[in-house]
C-alpha angles and dihedrals in degrees: 000000000000123000110270117245117223110219108143119087119200127182105199120248127294110311123227116211108210125204089250090060096252123138124216138169120225117296109294121240099198090063111025117208090006095157091046091056091054093047092048090052093053093044089055095040110027114190129220138200128204126201127180124202109204124198094232143020097228134015143210118226108261094038129105128248110220117197143178116205122208117195111191140177102258093225104043102021087228116141110280116233103175095086129055100177124074123179115212118188138179114213127191124226092267091062094255119137109241105174133011137186137182106220121201112230120214118184090342100310141084137181129213150147139220123210110217109213114235088236092058113132117252116246149080116323137178131217114209130188130185144142124240089249092056089061089074088070096045137256093285086079094056122104108255130178127174120215140165128250112196123205109144095163093059095075091099088069093055122097131220089261089057092052092048091049090053091050091050092051092047089054090051092049093048091050092051091047092054097048111093123200125189118199132186126212117189110213108256091017106280146059106233125198113263097359117114106240136199110218123197117219128203126186117189142143124241091269089064096251115140116238120204111236140168128200149128139265120226133184122230090271088059093248115151109250104171144341125224140194120190128212122253087271091058098253134117144120142255129196129208143136110254125210126217113253092021119116121211132201135184125221128199126184117221127213090249091062096256122130120217121202128202130183121233120222117280119267117249116225090218138007146098134304131209121189129178107222098175140003106190134159093263098044154312126276117207131191113211124191140167141182091221124092113265096323121187113229136180122227119202127182127189139165115212091343096308108125108229106165139017132174140169112224132187110210115217125204091271095046128239140260118225124198117207116191110219104174091109095044121108122241114275146074114326110212110206117193131182116208123193125222090274089060092249117142105239106167135022135186131179123212130175118234120208110202136171094254097100114106114244096229123181137169123205129197122215090227138024094222132027139193125242111278088008124146118260127199121194129189116206114200125190122189135160127235090275092055094252118141117260124212106212145142119247139176116228132195134183116193143135125252100217094127116085114255111210093166099064097107094085104020115127136199125217094274100045090043100049098035099038126007096041092058104045132056128251132029118304116213116220094354093179089062091074092061101044092098142330098250119142094256093051093046091049091051089050091052090050086056091050089053095050103039128068134228110249111177097092142339124239095235090067091048099045097042093037089231120194115239123210112250108203097157117052126205110276120215102167145348107311130177115197131171150131135257119211141172116273091246126051093001093256111170120249116218129206092017115154110242125192125196119194123190103212130193111067095337109061089183114167127210126184132198141143133240118256128230090287094051092253128140134187135194124192106203131198119258098282117183130225123001113330131199112230131191123192120192131180139170133190121252090260089058096252122132099207093125138104123240118206128184125208098247112170110197118245117252109274110239123229125241112267120225124200121233086210093057094136089060096047112126114222108216132173144093133264092243112129116239112251118246115267113254114180119227113250117222105209090196094061126073114240125215109239130185121248087247123082110233126002121223092235137006123202111197114204114228128186093268091059094050092078094071116111095234143009090250092056089049092053096047112113094353103088118064113237094013119113117197122193111171106303092339116101127186124185108209112234108034124081132189130234089216097061097248119118095194115120124227111268122213126185110193088339093307115120113240141150139258092267092060091048091051090054093057119107109237089219089065095056121102100179144339120222124197126204125185138167114354092000090065095045092098088072092056119206092350089063096047091110093044132264132268106198114191120193120196125210090247097037095091089067109035098075091052094055092253131103123186124186145144123247137182119264121189117296113254104222120218126224117250109248115228113175125218119228136190101092134110089258098062092104091060092062124084108206119177098154117155092191106061100176139011130173124167091197123044110158123200115218131227088286090055093248139119129181120217124189130185142137132256123239127236092270117107106216147113110279124204125214117207123182124176138157143106145268124248090264095053102264112150128223139180137170138172133199137159143207138191129244115198 
């Protein structure tokens, strides 16, 4: 089939300019109430974005991390007010949570700080932030930022196991860095027979770093079809006319003499084609083609789920050209979709829109150079594209950058995060690069990115069919304690049971309620701060306490392991000292759940390193002598059963259960696992013939007695950043080696768009960097950076 010539130019319908600045064609007939379906979806499932501004890029153990959290509506970038709770976590490179806070959101923002212990292990860490509601969409929607913590002198406190773990992770990182993958992304989604296609290419390793490559594309007859050369970030394009039934492959030659081959997507015998001809300031020009005869299609364009343009188009035999005016569109990723007459999405294309809605933010210093401990005055100025002053709220940091930053490859600022990386899938290398200017080279690189990344905020099937999504994590607007009370046997719920919750420590506040018809209770607590000790007690109406108290305790999202893009430079530090065996502390004031037997044959105490396993069975594997674990099947060597089964008897807090119940347990809730075999298990009779696995939970020692004691997070109590004042006779008595000179989570510009900031330098001679970022009341984003020298 010959390449189709595009000769017909169509400018879609009469456009209606709404007061909100959105452009639409007349109401579509192919997809009735299209806009209403989108709005209904977002009203039922509102989406949020989180961004954290940190005071520094890298940290030394013993320092503080200061942060400002912005929680925004994902569509408008206006402050989000539906959630009050924000979880902020610091995760180490092994995927283990190290520090956690519950930040209290007020009008869509929160401030906080983490103290990094001076014994903190050196390495790559990640700070994560998310609301409970965001968990319904998955952890890929969380805010995540990798950063370094440096503590080279702490290696003497590391054990041999720590050193071996570092070596293992370095090997993994190096392996991922060496593995190259080449992917192909036909524009619009498909290669279609006879239609000249632009194909995006992306070459990257498993760490997400782009690798520059060059190569050729051949058909199955080994005829040369096209040559390609990627950018330094591993992206580029090729163009050719595919044929149905023909297979295509790409070849790249490596420096070591090896040749790698990759298959291109299969060619469709029929279909649609969408090609972006131009993305200019005034609008976008699209080429639309099809192998079908005069099909009617529907074009829809949105940015962050706000429908901005729709048009019905009839495609002639030579295709059509569609002009889409974008002067009234906001900045962000424009998602263009072609629907066929059956309302099926057939082609998609992303394009980035640069608009005039970014705040022109600047910060001026009163001098170019300063003395140690000298006074600094900054002027922050915020104006819109028309030069008018902007009243907004910004966070501002002043710090040096003397610590090495090995995590810069994927670090974002407020603009690149909220306009780019939060709306498309996959990792984006050097995201700030795409916003440094609007030169031809930068815009081309940004369009390469649009070709090779995918929209991720929703899929059209959910919108069109109005599918119902499972909501497992409700919106949280305070400190709630929920749970269920059941009978000791068979877990049957107990209704109308009096339940008392006592907040211990210095509070001793008491709250009383009763269970409902389903045995459930709920307490809404005041805004307690820091970690609080909670005790729940209950008794049946006859006064007995033979009941079980459960709390609704949704597990925190398990972090992923973090791999360094600088793996070859990772220093392996540690000693050859063996790690001492874990011996849990025994609280003599607390009762301890014991088995009805005397002494078990083996006890496995669960420490924090074992809590990261996915199941109790994985945690047991290889750790208990004489116990063989294969999936959820456990065999204790020695005993045998008259009934043919080799499964042991399972007990959870002395209550008989089965392997399924054990598999459902969260390893983080386990205190210890005791194993009985042979004569030790005889007390259980025939049921214990294959041995006994007795699992004791951290809360199990209380639930049978009608009392449950646990700790829970209250809201983090943020500290105030200390900024000293100098200019007295006592300055020489003060030793000041601060690397963060100033931090404020809230700097407000006045009606003239200005704010004045004053502070003093430390005794460190260095270059200091000023970073200010934030937003206006209507969701416009702004960021600026400057620096000055202290001699």
